[in-house]
MMTF fields as JSON, N, C-alpha, C and O atoms, coordinates in Angstrom:
{
  "mmtfVersion": "1.0.0",
  "mmtfProducer": "UNKNOWN",
  "numBonds": 399,
  "numAtoms": 400,
  "numGroups": 100,
  "numChains": 1,
  "numModels": 1,
  "chainsPerModel": [1],
  "groupsPerChain": [100],
  "chainIdList": ["A"],
  "bondAtomList": [4, 2, 8, 6, 12, 10, 16, 14, 20, 18, 24, 22, 28, 26, 32, 30, 36, 34, 40, 38, 44, 42, 48, 46, 52, 50, 56, 54, 60, 58, 64, 62, 68, 66, 72, 70, 76, 74, 80, 78, 84, 82, 88, 86, 92, 90, 96, 94, 100, 98, 104, 102, 108, 106, 112, 110, 116, 114, 120, 118, 124, 122, 128, 126, 132, 130, 136, 134, 140, 138, 144, 142, 148, 146, 152, 150, 156, 154, 160, 158, 164, 162, 168, 166, 172, 170, 176, 174, 180, 178, 184, 182, 188, 186, 192, 190, 196, 194, 200, 198, 204, 202, 208, 206, 212, 210, 216, 214, 220, 218, 224, 222, 228, 226, 232, 230, 236, 234, 240, 238, 244, 242, 248, 246, 252, 250, 256, 254, 260, 258, 264, 262, 268, 266, 272, 270, 276, 274, 280, 278, 284, 282, 288, 286, 292, 290, 296, 294, 300, 298, 304, 302, 308, 306, 312, 310, 316, 314, 320, 318, 324, 322, 328, 326, 332, 330, 336, 334, 340, 338, 344, 342, 348, 346, 352, 350, 356, 354, 360, 358, 364, 362, 368, 366, 372, 370, 376, 374, 380, 378, 384, 382, 388, 386, 392, 390, 396, 394],
  "bondOrderList": [1, 1, 1, 1, 1, 1, 1, 1, 1, 1, 1, 1, 1, 1, 1, 1, 1, 1, 1, 1, 1, 1, 1, 1, 1, 1, 1, 1, 1, 1, 1, 1, 1, 1, 1, 1, 1, 1, 1, 1, 1, 1, 1, 1, 1, 1, 1, 1, 1, 1, 1, 1, 1, 1, 1, 1, 1, 1, 1, 1, 1, 1, 1, 1, 1, 1, 1, 1, 1, 1, 1, 1, 1, 1, 1, 1, 1, 1, 1, 1, 1, 1, 1, 1, 1, 1, 1, 1, 1, 1, 1, 1, 1, 1, 1, 1, 1, 1, 1],
  "groupList": [{"groupName": "MET", "atomNameList": ["N", "CA", "C", "O"], "elementList": ["N", "C", "C", "O"], "formalChargeList": [0, 0, 0, 0], "bondAtomList": [1, 0, 2, 1, 3, 2], "bondOrderList": [1, 1, 2], "singleLetterCode": "M", "chemCompType": "L-PEPTIDE LINKING"}, {"groupName": "ARG", "atomNameList": ["N", "CA", "C", "O"], "elementList": ["N", "C", "C", "O"], "formalChargeList": [0, 0, 0, 0], "bondAtomList": [1, 0, 2, 1, 3, 2], "bondOrderList": [1, 1, 2], "singleLetterCode": "R", "chemCompType": "L-PEPTIDE LINKING"}, {"groupName": "ILE", "atomNameList": ["N", "CA", "C", "O"], "elementList": ["N", "C", "C", "O"], "formalChargeList": [0, 0, 0, 0], "bondAtomList": [1, 0, 2, 1, 3, 2], "bondOrderList": [1, 1, 2], "singleLetterCode": "I", "chemCompType": "L-PEPTIDE LINKING"}, {"groupName": "TYR", "atomNameList": ["N", "CA", "C", "O"], "elementList": ["N", "C", "C", "O"], "formalChargeList": [0, 0, 0, 0], "bondAtomList": [1, 0, 2, 1, 3, 2], "bondOrderList": [1, 1, 2], "singleLetterCode": "Y", "chemCompType": "L-PEPTIDE LINKING"}, {"groupName": "ASN", "atomNameList": ["N", "CA", "C", "O"], "elementList": ["N", "C", "C", "O"], "formalChargeList": [0, 0, 0, 0], "bondAtomList": [1, 0, 2, 1, 3, 2], "bondOrderList": [1, 1, 2], "singleLetterCode": "N", "chemCompType": "L-PEPTIDE LINKING"}, {"groupName": "VAL", "atomNameList": ["N", "CA", "C", "O"], "elementList": ["N", "C", "C", "O"], "formalChargeList": [0, 0, 0, 0], "bondAtomList": [1, 0, 2, 1, 3, 2], "bondOrderList": [1, 1, 2], "singleLetterCode": "V", "chemCompType": "L-PEPTIDE LINKING"}, {"groupName": "THR", "atomNameList": ["N", "CA", "C", "O"], "elementList": ["N", "C", "C", "O"], "formalChargeList": [0, 0, 0, 0], "bondAtomList": [1, 0, 2, 1, 3, 2], "bondOrderList": [1, 1, 2], "singleLetterCode": "T", "chemCompType": "L-PEPTIDE LINKING"}, {"groupName": "PRO", "atomNameList": ["N", "CA", "C", "O"], "elementList": ["N", "C", "C", "O"], "formalChargeList": [0, 0, 0, 0], "bondAtomList": [1, 0, 2, 1, 3, 2], "bondOrderList": [1, 1, 2], "singleLetterCode": "P", "chemCompType": "L-PEPTIDE LINKING"}, {"groupName": "GLU", "atomNameList": ["N", "CA", "C", "O"], "elementList": ["N", "C", "C", "O"], "formalChargeList": [0, 0, 0, 0], "bondAtomList": [1, 0, 2, 1, 3, 2], "bondOrderList": [1, 1, 2], "singleLetterCode": "E", "chemCompType": "L-PEPTIDE LINKING"}, {"groupName": "ALA", "atomNameList": ["N", "CA", "C", "O"], "elementList": ["N", "C", "C", "O"], "formalChargeList": [0, 0, 0, 0], "bondAtomList": [1, 0, 2, 1, 3, 2], "bondOrderList": [1, 1, 2], "singleLetterCode": "A", "chemCompType": "L-PEPTIDE LINKING"}, {"groupName": "GLN", "atomNameList": ["N", "CA", "C", "O"], "elementList": ["N", "C", "C", "O"], "formalChargeList": [0, 0, 0, 0], "bondAtomList": [1, 0, 2, 1, 3, 2], "bondOrderList": [1, 1, 2], "singleLetterCode": "Q", "chemCompType": "L-PEPTIDE LINKING"}, {"groupName": "SER", "atomNameList": ["N", "CA", "C", "O"], "elementList": ["N", "C", "C", "O"], "formalChargeList": [0, 0, 0, 0], "bondAtomList": [1, 0, 2, 1, 3, 2], "bondOrderList": [1, 1, 2], "singleLetterCode": "S", "chemCompType": "L-PEPTIDE LINKING"}, {"groupName": "HIS", "atomNameList": ["N", "CA", "C", "O"], "elementList": ["N", "C", "C", "O"], "formalChargeList": [0, 0, 0, 0], "bondAtomList": [1, 0, 2, 1, 3, 2], "bondOrderList": [1, 1, 2], "singleLetterCode": "H", "chemCompType": "L-PEPTIDE LINKING"}, {"groupName": "PHE", "atomNameList": ["N", "CA", "C", "O"], "elementList": ["N", "C", "C", "O"], "formalChargeList": [0, 0, 0, 0], "bondAtomList": [1, 0, 2, 1, 3, 2], "bondOrderList": [1, 1, 2], "singleLetterCode": "F", "chemCompType": "L-PEPTIDE LINKING"}, {"groupName": "LEU", "atomNameList": ["N", "CA", "C", "O"], "elementList": ["N", "C", "C", "O"], "formalChargeList": [0, 0, 0, 0], "bondAtomList": [1, 0, 2, 1, 3, 2], "bondOrderList": [1, 1, 2], "singleLetterCode": "L", "chemCompType": "L-PEPTIDE LINKING"}, {"groupName": "LYS", "atomNameList": ["N", "CA", "C", "O"], "elementList": ["N", "C", "C", "O"], "formalChargeList": [0, 0, 0, 0], "bondAtomList": [1, 0, 2, 1, 3, 2], "bondOrderList": [1, 1, 2], "singleLetterCode": "K", "chemCompType": "L-PEPTIDE LINKING"}, {"groupName": "GLY", "atomNameList": ["N", "CA", "C", "O"], "elementList": ["N", "C", "C", "O"], "formalChargeList": [0, 0, 0, 0], "bondAtomList": [1, 0, 2, 1, 3, 2], "bondOrderList": [1, 1, 2], "singleLetterCode": "G", "chemCompType": "PEPTIDE LINKING"}, {"groupName": "ASP", "atomNameList": ["N", "CA", "C", "O"], "elementList": ["N", "C", "C", "O"], "formalChargeList": [0, 0, 0, 0], "bondAtomList": [1, 0, 2, 1, 3, 2], "bondOrderList": [1, 1, 2], "singleLetterCode": "D", "chemCompType": "L-PEPTIDE LINKING"}, {"groupName": "TRP", "atomNameList": ["N", "CA", "C", "O"], "elementList": ["N", "C", "C", "O"], "formalChargeList": [0, 0, 0, 0], "bondAtomList": [1, 0, 2, 1, 3, 2], "bondOrderList": [1, 1, 2], "singleLetterCode": "W", "chemCompType": "L-PEPTIDE LINKING"}],
  "groupTypeList": [0, 1, 2, 3, 4, 5, 6, 7, 6, 7, 8, 7, 9, 4, 6, 0, 9, 7, 10, 11, 12, 13, 6, 8, 3, 11, 2, 13, 1, 9, 14, 5, 2, 15, 11, 6, 9, 16, 16, 14, 17, 4, 14, 7, 3, 18, 13, 14, 15, 2, 9, 9, 7, 13, 2, 11, 0, 7, 14, 11, 3, 14, 13, 12, 14, 11, 14, 14, 10, 11, 6, 5, 7, 9, 10, 18, 15, 6, 11, 11, 2, 6, 7, 5, 7, 1, 14, 4, 4, 14, 1, 12, 14, 14, 6, 2, 16, 14, 11, 10],
  "groupIdList": [1, 2, 3, 4, 5, 6, 7, 8, 9, 10, 11, 12, 13, 14, 15, 16, 17, 18, 19, 20, 21, 22, 23, 24, 25, 26, 27, 28, 29, 30, 31, 32, 33, 34, 35, 36, 37, 38, 39, 40, 41, 42, 43, 44, 45, 46, 47, 48, 49, 50, 51, 52, 53, 54, 55, 56, 57, 58, 59, 60, 61, 62, 63, 64, 65, 66, 67, 68, 69, 70, 71, 72, 73, 74, 75, 76, 77, 78, 79, 80, 81, 82, 83, 84, 85, 86, 87, 88, 89, 90, 91, 92, 93, 94, 95, 96, 97, 98, 99, 100],
  "secStructList": [7, 7, 7, 7, 7, 7, 7, 7, 7, 7, 7, 7, 7, 7, 1, 1, 1, 7, 7, 7, 1, 7, 7, 2, 2, 2, 2, 2, 2, 2, 2, 2, 1, 7, 7, 7, 7, 7, 7, 6, 6, 7, 7, 7, 2, 2, 2, 2, 2, 2, 2, 2, 2, 2, 2, 2, 2, 2, 2, 2, 2, 2, 2, 2, 2, 2, 2, 2, 2, 6, 7, 7, 7, 4, 4, 4, 4, 7, 3, 3, 3, 3, 3, 3, 3, 7, 1, 1, 7, 6, 6, 1, 3, 3, 3, 3, 3, 3, 3, 7],
  "xCoordList": [23.444, 22.566, 21.978, 21.518, 21.993, 21.509, 20.179, 20.072, 19.168, 17.841, 17.585, 17.678, 17.263, 16.985, 15.485, 14.742, 15.046, 13.633, 13.358, 13.507, 12.96, 12.662, 11.167, 10.687, 10.445, 8.992, 8.602, 8.921, 7.91, 7.456, 6.44, 5.653, 6.469, 5.515, 4.178, 4.146, 3.072, 1.762, 1.641, 2.081, 1.041, 0.887, -0.328, -1.379, -0.184, -1.341, -2.409, -2.108, -3.654, -4.761, -4.778, -4.725, -4.852, -4.913, -6.278, -6.576, -7.108, -8.451, -8.48, -9.487, -7.416, -7.384, -7.007, -7.428, -6.232, -5.775, -6.773, -7.432, -6.893, -7.794, -7.31, -6.113, -8.254, -7.902, -7.598, -8.271, -6.589, -6.219, -5.956, -5.435, -6.319, -6.075, -4.674, -4.271, -3.925, -2.612, -1.503, -0.633, -1.528, -0.426, 0.751, 0.593, 1.911, 3.1, 2.93, 3.327, 2.343, 2.148, 1.15, 1.374, 0.044, -0.947, -0.38, -0.703, 0.455, 1.089, 2.108, 2.213, 2.857, 3.811, 3.085, 3.534, 1.952, 1.192, 0.664, 0.646, 0.237, -0.274, 0.842, 0.595, 2.049, 3.158, 3.679, 4.17, 3.587, 4.16, 3.187, 3.57, 1.926, 0.977, 1.402, 1.628, 1.511, 1.976, 0.948, -0.226, 1.418, 0.589, 1.466, 2.609, 0.963, 1.768, 1.4, 2.01, 0.398, -0.01, 0.969, 1.286, 1.433, 2.335, 1.575, 0.535, 2.082, 1.447, 2.148, 2.947, 1.832, 2.45, 3.93, 4.671, 4.37, 5.782, 6.65, 7.876, 6.034, 6.734, 7.64, 8.651, 7.289, 8.049, 7.458, 6.251, 8.265, 7.74, 7.377, 7.904, 6.47, 6.002, 7.124, 7.107, 8.111, 9.193, 10.032, 10.583, 10.136, 10.885, 10.155, 10.776, 8.833, 8.053, 8.078, 8.095, 8.081, 8.119, 9.452, 9.478, 10.539, 11.853, 11.987, 12.575, 11.446, 11.578, 10.567, 10.701, 9.567, 8.477, 8.956, 8.419, 9.933, 10.355, 10.952, 10.943, 11.464, 12.146, 11.264, 11.529, 10.218, 9.387, 8.023, 7.272, 7.677, 6.352, 6.208, 5.126, 7.26, 7.166, 7.053, 6.177, 7.899, 7.715, 6.364, 5.769, 5.867, 4.557, 3.453, 2.509, 3.564, 2.59, 2.576, 1.506, 3.747, 3.841, 3.179, 2.442, 3.439, 2.844, 1.322, 0.625, 0.803, -0.642, -1.29, -2.343, -0.649, -1.175, -1.159, -2.119, -0.082, 0.031, -1.041, -1.625, -1.296, -2.329, -3.706, -4.508, -3.983, -5.263, -5.381, -6.438, -4.306, -4.344, -4.549, -5.254, -3.945, -4.051, -5.257, -5.537, -5.957, -7.123, -6.78, -7.576, -5.609, -5.187, -4.578, -4.057, -4.656, -4.027, -3.043, -3.431, -1.772, -0.804, -1.236, -1.854, -0.913, -1.314, -0.762, -1.406, 0.415, 1.015, 0.18, 0.201, -0.559, -1.384, -2.674, -3.367, -3.011, -4.256, -4.057, -5.025, -2.841, -2.547, -3.001, -2.789, -3.623, -4.02, -3.869, -3.801, -3.818, -3.71, -4.847, -4.938, -5.708, -6.842, -6.55, -6.3, -6.584, -6.256, -7.453, -7.936, -7.953, -9.058, -8.558, -7.539, -9.271, -8.901, -10.097, -11.202, -9.908, -11.055, -11.558, -10.775, -12.862, -13.448, -13.145, -13.002, -13.05, -12.69, -13.8, -13.526, -15.034, -16.119, -16.686, -17.342, -16.454, -17.009, -15.994, -15.802, -15.349, -14.284, -14.808, -14.026, -16.118, -16.656, -16.81, -16.838, -16.909, -17.057, -15.718, -15.066, -15.325, -14.054, -14.27, -15.191, -13.413, -13.354, -12.349, -11.339, -12.595, -11.598, -10.909, -11.558, -9.631, -8.811, -8.066, -7.328, -8.258, -7.588, -6.481, -6.706, -5.295, -4.183, -3.922, -3.57, -4.091, -3.853, -2.476, -1.945, -1.924, -0.591, -0.712, 0.295],
  "yCoordList": [-10.039, -8.902, -8.699, -9.649, -7.494, -7.176, -6.45, -5.463, -6.926, -6.325, -5.654, -6.289, -4.366, -3.616, -3.495, -3.299, -3.608, -3.482, -2.026, -1.631, -1.241, 0.171, 0.346, 0.407, 0.424, 0.55, 1.966, 2.402, 2.702, 4.039, 3.954, 3.01, 4.945, 4.963, 5.494, 6.369, 4.976, 5.491, 6.972, 7.412, 7.735, 9.168, 9.423, 8.813, 10.342, 10.635, 11.385, 12.142, 11.158, 11.831, 13.296, 13.621, 14.174, 15.602, 16.08, 16.0, 16.576, 16.968, 18.288, 18.595, 19.081, 20.367, 20.226, 21.04, 19.219, 19.025, 18.161, 17.31, 18.371, 17.508, 16.064, 15.791, 15.155, 13.743, 13.17, 13.494, 12.324, 11.676, 10.209, 9.846, 9.379, 7.947, 7.568, 6.415, 8.511, 8.214, 8.687, 9.453, 8.238, 8.553, 7.641, 6.598, 8.046, 7.223, 5.844, 4.834, 5.811, 4.537, 3.633, 2.427, 4.208, 3.379, 2.81, 1.684, 3.574, 3.074, 1.989, 0.984, 2.192, 1.168, -0.143, -1.209, -0.065, -1.277, -1.968, -3.197, -1.185, -1.776, -2.47, -3.472, -1.956, -2.553, -3.834, -4.709, -3.967, -5.152, -6.321, -7.409, -6.112, -7.221, -8.18, -7.762, -9.449, -10.432, -10.629, -10.899, -10.488, -10.713, -11.336, -10.915, -12.313, -12.96, -12.469, -12.882, -11.583, -11.075, -9.996, -9.066, -10.138, -9.152, -8.131, -8.442, -6.928, -5.879, -5.712, -6.553, -4.607, -4.338, -4.01, -4.119, -3.609, -3.284, -4.52, -4.412, -5.693, -6.964, -6.968, -7.67, -6.195, -6.209, -7.28, -7.269, -8.193, -9.22, -8.62, -7.58, -9.295, -8.763, -8.617, -7.686, -9.523, -9.458, -8.195, -7.67, -7.704, -6.474, -5.281, -4.43, -5.22, -4.125, -4.173, -3.131, -5.379, -5.543, -5.023, -4.371, -5.315, -4.838, -3.334, -2.645, -2.822, -1.4, -0.522, 0.702, -1.104, -0.341, 0.769, 1.874, 0.542, 1.63, 2.822, 3.942, 2.585, 3.643, 4.341, 5.487, 3.664, 4.258, 4.709, 5.315, 4.432, 4.821, 6.336, 6.86, 7.057, 8.51, 9.167, 10.013, 8.824, 9.423, 9.084, 9.931, 7.857, 7.507, 8.317, 8.749, 8.523, 9.342, 10.753, 11.33, 11.315, 12.649, 12.691, 13.628, 11.681, 11.647, 11.53, 12.185, 10.706, 10.557, 11.858, 12.251, 12.53, 13.806, 14.852, 15.606, 14.899, 15.85, 15.591, 16.529, 14.333, 13.98, 14.436, 14.942, 14.262, 14.717, 16.233, 16.771, 16.93, 18.39, 19.001, 20.0, 18.414, 18.938, 18.373, 18.792, 17.442, 16.786, 16.186, 16.255, 15.607, 14.935, 13.587, 13.371, 12.701, 11.392, 11.251, 11.427, 10.937, 10.775, 9.708, 8.711, 9.919, 8.99, 7.585, 6.6, 7.481, 6.17, 5.375, 4.145, 6.047, 5.349, 4.853, 4.031, 5.334, 4.938, 3.767, 3.293, 3.3, 2.202, 0.884, 0.631, 0.055, -1.263, -2.288, -1.943, -3.526, -4.629, -5.599, -6.12, -5.844, -6.745, -8.057, -8.078, -9.146, -10.461, -11.385, -11.576, -11.972, -12.93, -14.251, -14.784, -14.767, -16.02, -16.955, -16.576, -18.184, -19.095, -19.57, -19.821, -19.684, -20.247, -21.737, -22.376, -22.268, -23.678, -24.611, -25.653, -24.244, -25.162, -24.959, -25.859, -23.811, -23.547, -22.742, -21.552, -23.388, -22.732, -21.704, -20.911, -21.702, -20.737, -19.348, -18.352, -19.273, -17.989, -17.603, -18.422, -16.363, -15.889, -14.869, -14.054, -14.928, -13.9, -12.858, -13.21, -11.615, -10.591, -10.159, -9.785, -10.219, -9.835, -8.574, -8.566, -7.508, -6.242, -5.976, -6.052, -5.668, -5.285, -3.798, -3.386, -3.01, -1.576, -1.257, -1.92, -0.242, 0.167, 1.393, 1.918],
  "zCoordList": [6.296, 6.257, 7.642, 8.276, 8.095, 9.415, 9.303, 8.575, 10.013, 9.972, 11.316, 12.366, 11.271, 12.476, 12.674, 11.712, 13.889, 14.21, 14.577, 15.734, 13.597, 13.804, 13.606, 12.474, 14.688, 14.628, 15.022, 16.128, 14.132, 14.518, 15.652, 15.728, 16.522, 17.622, 17.125, 16.261, 17.659, 17.248, 17.588, 18.65, 16.679, 16.894, 17.767, 17.57, 18.752, 19.606, 18.816, 17.893, 19.2, 18.516, 18.918, 20.105, 17.939, 18.175, 17.688, 16.496, 18.604, 18.215, 17.464, 16.826, 17.515, 16.835, 15.36, 14.539, 15.016, 13.643, 12.889, 13.486, 11.571, 10.799, 10.826, 10.731, 10.957, 11.052, 9.675, 8.697, 9.607, 8.362, 8.642, 9.697, 7.694, 7.845, 7.398, 7.551, 6.851, 6.305, 7.224, 6.81, 8.467, 9.367, 9.042, 8.407, 9.482, 9.25, 9.884, 9.304, 11.065, 11.75, 11.019, 10.918, 10.506, 9.812, 8.514, 8.137, 7.838, 6.61, 6.955, 6.25, 8.035, 8.485, 8.779, 8.36, 9.504, 9.844, 8.588, 8.519, 7.597, 6.359, 5.582, 4.911, 5.662, 4.915, 5.55, 4.837, 6.86, 7.512, 7.595, 8.024, 7.189, 7.151, 6.048, 4.913, 6.372, 5.404, 4.298, 4.55, 3.086, 1.915, 0.849, 0.665, 0.157, -0.88, -2.267, -3.253, -2.356, -3.662, -4.123, -3.382, -5.343, -5.907, -6.721, -7.302, -6.767, -7.553, -8.887, -9.3, -9.555, -10.848, -10.727, -11.704, -9.538, -9.351, -9.134, -9.113, -8.974, -8.771, -7.542, -7.522, -6.522, -5.274, -4.363, -4.117, -3.859, -2.963, -1.598, -1.203, -0.889, 0.395, 1.401, 2.206, 1.377, 2.36, 2.168, 3.135, 0.938, 0.697, 1.309, 1.946, 1.114, 1.687, 3.207, 3.863, 3.77, 5.221, 5.786, 6.829, 5.093, 5.548, 5.345, 6.179, 4.244, 3.91, 4.638, 4.617, 5.277, 5.903, 6.845, 6.768, 7.726, 8.614, 7.869, 8.378, 6.681, 5.949, 4.915, 4.554, 4.434, 3.388, 3.883, 3.12, 5.141, 5.622, 5.745, 5.481, 6.137, 6.233, 4.855, 4.678, 3.861, 2.53, 1.905, 1.239, 2.107, 1.578, 2.251, 1.589, 3.546, 4.265, 3.694, 3.502, 3.42, 2.834, 1.454, 1.149, 0.624, -0.715, -0.66, -1.435, 0.245, 0.376, 0.851, 0.35, 1.831, 2.305, 1.187, 1.029, 0.422, -0.678, -1.726, -2.27, -2.005, -2.972, -2.479, -3.265, -1.188, -0.633, -0.639, -0.969, -0.275, -0.232, -1.613, -1.749, -2.629, -3.989, -4.744, -5.867, -4.143, -4.765, -6.127, -7.063, -6.227, -7.457, -7.12, -6.025, -8.074, -7.943, -9.098, -10.253, -8.815, -9.901, -10.901, -10.527, -12.156, -13.223, -12.981, -13.344, -12.376, -12.109, -11.116, -11.15, -10.228, -9.246, -9.864, -9.264, -11.051, -11.706, -12.666, -13.26, -12.826, -13.738, -13.13, -11.944, -13.943, -13.457, -14.578, -15.758, -14.184, -15.126, -14.825, -13.714, -15.799, -15.608, -16.326, -17.531, -15.573, -16.105, -15.961, -14.845, -17.056, -16.919, -16.341, -16.781, -15.367, -14.712, -14.826, -14.436, -15.357, -15.491, -14.13, -13.213, -14.021, -12.797, -12.765, -13.807, -11.594, -11.461, -11.935, -12.53, -11.676, -12.003, -13.413, -13.938, -14.032, -15.353, -16.161, -15.912, -17.122, -17.873, -18.878, -19.403, -19.157, -20.104, -19.486, -20.209, -18.18, -17.499, -16.87, -16.223, -17.066, -16.544, -15.433, -15.49, -14.432, -13.403, -13.863, -14.473, -13.593, -13.917, -12.621, -11.644, -12.641, -11.486, -11.885, -12.871, -11.119, -11.403, -10.408, -9.201, -10.888, -10.044, -10.269, -11.374, -9.241, -9.366, -8.851, -7.961, -9.423, -8.998, -8.148, -7.674]
}
């Protein structure tokens, strides 16, 4: 398997256009940060890291579209809450929420 290093270039700041935190570069940087926590999609972090150059632009488009329409897709609102026992007191549970 051949892995290509395709890193998007940072976008220059444009003072005339409205500022958004969802640039292609910012999404790329968020995807390549190493994390071992899995989400509801069960995709491992290494897959997102490899796919980051190819999926950061479509994700940026989806985030911008969601902001422009002032709606959030129902699939993004799904979460799974799992009770996890505290180490020092088993009677009290921590709730861990995984959002999709």
